[in-house]
N, C-alpha and C positions, 0 to 999 in steps of 0.2 A: 150571493156574496155580499157580506156585511162589511162596511168599512166605517171606522171610528170617526166620528165628527166631534169628539169631546172638546169642551171649552178649553181645558188645560193643555191639549195638543195644538189647537189653533192659536191660543195665546203665546205658547212657547215659540212657534214658528214666526209669528209676527214680531214678537220682541226680538228675535234674531235677525229679521229682515229690517227692522226699524231704521238703522243709520242709512241704508240705501233705497227706502220706500219712495221718496220723492225724486230720486235720480232716475228719471224715465228716460232711457235712452234707446229703447227698442220700438220697432214699428207697431207692435200689438197694443201695448198699453199707452202709447202716444195717441194712436187713433181712438182707442176705447175712452179715455179720459176727455179728449177733445171734444167727442161726440157727446159724452154725458154733460159736460159744462155747457155745451150749446144748447142741448135739449133743456137744461135747468133754466138758462136765460130766456130762451124764446118761448118754451112751453109753459113755464111756471112764472118766473119773475115779471115777464112783459104782460101777464094777465092779472097781475095785482094793482090795487089802486094805492092811495096814500095811507090808507088804514095800517097802523102798527100791527105787527104780526110776531108770534112767537114760533119759532122753528126747532124741531128736534132733528139733528143729524145723527141718525142711528147707525153705529158703526163708523164713526167720523174718521178713523185712521189718524192721518197726519192734518187733518183739517181742511183739505183742498176745497171740498165744497161749502164747510162751514163759513169760510171767509167769503165765497162768492154770494151766499145768501146774506151775510152781514152787511155786504156793500150796499143792499137795497134798504138798509135801515132797520132790518128785522133784528129780533132779540134771538140769538142762536145759541143752542145748548148742544154741544157735541159730546157723544158717550162712546166708549169702545172699551173691550175687555184687556186691550194690550197697554200695559203701563208704558212700554217703551214708545208706542205710536203716540199716546196722550202726551208724553213729555215733549216729543217734537213739536206737536200741535201748540203746546202752550209756549214754547220758546219762540213761535212765530208772532206771538201777540206783541212782543216788543218792537218787531218791525213787519207789520201785516203786508202779506203778498198783495201786489196789483191783481185785480180780477182779470186784467189782460194778460197775465203772466203767472198763473198759479204754479206751473212747473216749468222747468227750463226746456226751451225748444231746441230740438235736434233736427227737425224736419220741417220744410216749407209748408206742409199743411197745418202744422200746430200754429205757426205764425198767422196763416189765414184765419183760423179759428179764434185765435187770441184777439185779432183786430175785429171780427165779428161779435164776440162777446163784448169787448170793450165798447163797441158802438151801440149795441143794445142797452147796455147798461148806463151809458151817458144820456141815450135818448129817453129812457123811461124814468130813470132816477137821478136826473141832473140835480134836483134839489133835495135829494135824500141825504141824511147825515149818517154815514156808515158807523156801525157799532162793533166793538170787538166781541168775538163768540167766547163763551165759557166752555171748558172741558171738564169731563170728570170720568172716573173709571167705574163703568157699569155694565152689566149684562143685559141684553135685549130680552132675556128671559124673566128679568125682575127689574123693571124700571123704576127708579126712585122719584117718580112723579105723579101727581095727582091725576084723577080721571078727567079727560077733556082739557088738559093743560095746554095744548099746542093746536096752532091753526094750520100747521103743515109739517109733514114728516118727510125726511129724505133718507133713503137707505140705498146707498150704491156701493160699488166696489165689490160686487158679489156676496155681501155680507150674509144675506139669508142662504146663500149657497154653502156656508161653514157652519150652519146651525142644524144639529141633529133633530130637535124638535122645532121645526120652522113654524108649525101652526101655533105653538105657544107663543113664539116671537111675534107673529102676525097678530095674535090676539092682544098682546101687550102694546103693540103699535096702535091698534085699533082703540084700545082703552084710553090711551094718554091724547088721542086726536079727538077734537071737538067734532060733534055732528056737523056735517056740511064742511069740514075740514079738508084739506088736500093731501096728497102724497105722490111721491115719485120713488119708484122701486126699481133696481136693476139686479138682474140675477144671470146666472149661467143658464143656457138654454140647452136642452137635450138634442133637439133636431137641427143638426149643422152638418157641414162637410167634414168636421173632425170624425165623426163616426166612421166615414169611409177611410180617411187617413190613418186613424188608429187601427182599423182592421188591416188596412194594407201593411201598416208598419209591423204588425204582429206576424205577418207572413214572410217578410224581407229581413227579419233579423234585427229590428229596432233601430233601422238607419235614420228614421225620421225623428227619434228621440221619445216616442211615446212610452217606450218600455212596458208594453202590455203583452200578455199572453192572449192566444186566440180567444179563450174563453172570457177573459176580461174585456176584450174588445167587443165581443158579441154582446155582453151583458145589457148595455143601454140600449141595444137594437131589439133584443127579444122580449124584454119585460113588457107588461100591459101598456099600450101606446100613450095613455094620459099620465101615467105615474112618473114621479121624480127618480132619477137613476143617480147612484152615488159611484164615483170613480176616483182613483188616485191620479192626479195630474201633476206632471213635472214642470215647474216653473224656472225660469232662468236658463242659463247656458246648457247646452246639451251634455257637455263634459262635466258639469257640477250642478245638476239640477236640485231643487228644493221640492219635495213631494207634498202636495196639498191635497187633502180630502175634501172634494167638492160635490155638491149636489146639483144635478142638472135638472131644470124644470121644463114642463111644457106649458104652452100658453093656456090651455084649457084647464091643466090641473092647477096652475097658479091662480087662475080667474075664479075656480071653485073654491080654493082654500081661502083667498080673500073675500069672497062673497059670504062665506060662512062667519066671518068677523064684521060683516057690514061694510065692507070696503069694495067699491065698484070702480072697474076699470073703464075709463072713457077713451083713452087712446092708447096703442101700442106702438113702440118702436123697436127696431132690431139694430143690432151693430155687429160688424164682422160677418156680413153675408157674402157679399161678392168678394170681398178681401180674403175670405176664407178658401179661395182657390189655391192659396198657399196653406200649408199646414200650420196651425197655431205655433207648434214648436219651433218652426222655421222663423216665424216673424218675432217670436219672443227671444231675440238676441241682440245683444248690444253692439254687434258688429255686422249688421246686415250687408250682403254683398252689393255692389252697384247695381247689378241686374235686379235683385229682388227689391231694392229700394225703388227703382223706377217702374218696375212691374206694379208694385204695390200703389205708387202714386196714381198710375192709370187706373187700377181696380177700384181704389177709394173714390175716384172721381165718378165712376159708374154707380157705385153703391150709394152715394150721396144724392144723385139725381134720379134713381129708380123711383117712379111715382108710386110704387106700393112696397109693403114690408115684406121682403123675403125672408125665409128662416135664417137666423144668424146665430152666432155663438153667445150672444148677449141679448137678453130680452128686458126691454125697458116697459114698465107699467105706469101710466100717469092716470090717477083718478081721484075720488073723494069718498068720504064716509057718509053713509046714508044720513039724512037729517031725522 
């Protein structure tokens, strides 16, 4: 089964979604971005000294992570293929968001993470002079920067999951990263409970909103275990979804592809492991039921404090380029 991941299609979808991109009202993306921003603050920014750094936010979207990195005093350049998303990011420059409130909170756990991120930034960068990021329209397959131009590359929001030739994008990320420079990447993971939920949904008439045939649901299960799988995934409300072509990665496969570009993973994190006891299509709703919200709060607390990384729907790789 071959699914197109063309730049034109992805660009069109994100241009269309742009006006509501930052309006995160569902449990799924509120938890995803809260965790990503916390990992950036704790696992990356708190390991930096006062040395000035240049950061590339590859696939910056509306600049959520760009402004977080910029708060540390880093010189941040955000790039994206969507003109609509870049326009929203540039509009934020006039009134930069607070790092402790990068997107509006609709759930208590978002407030908790905002407080933690704010506390970390105040403790580690009390004397830092925040800088405004810059944004430009670029493809990760052809970055307009010199070799070794950046100290750190951030690539979150499933950016690599939307690129057909992800190995070329990884090679470009490595090219513009200095030897010894660091990176944080987040991608959609192949092995998670949505494999089960999608297969179940194909047998009960699509009641969970995955809208897959049995053959499509079996595809990511039956292909070679370390390969990436491509699927069509419905985003948004069940009655009005936007179908996105996404690539699902395995830890071993992603580590192999990164190593080919001299990128070494030092730490792995996962997101939406225990919380995936609910199907992602149920959590990706702007109007979660009271029961779902309370159950999610309980499951997210378990996920946060599990002392090891369970397989989740998102895979976070934190590492460096070989010197």
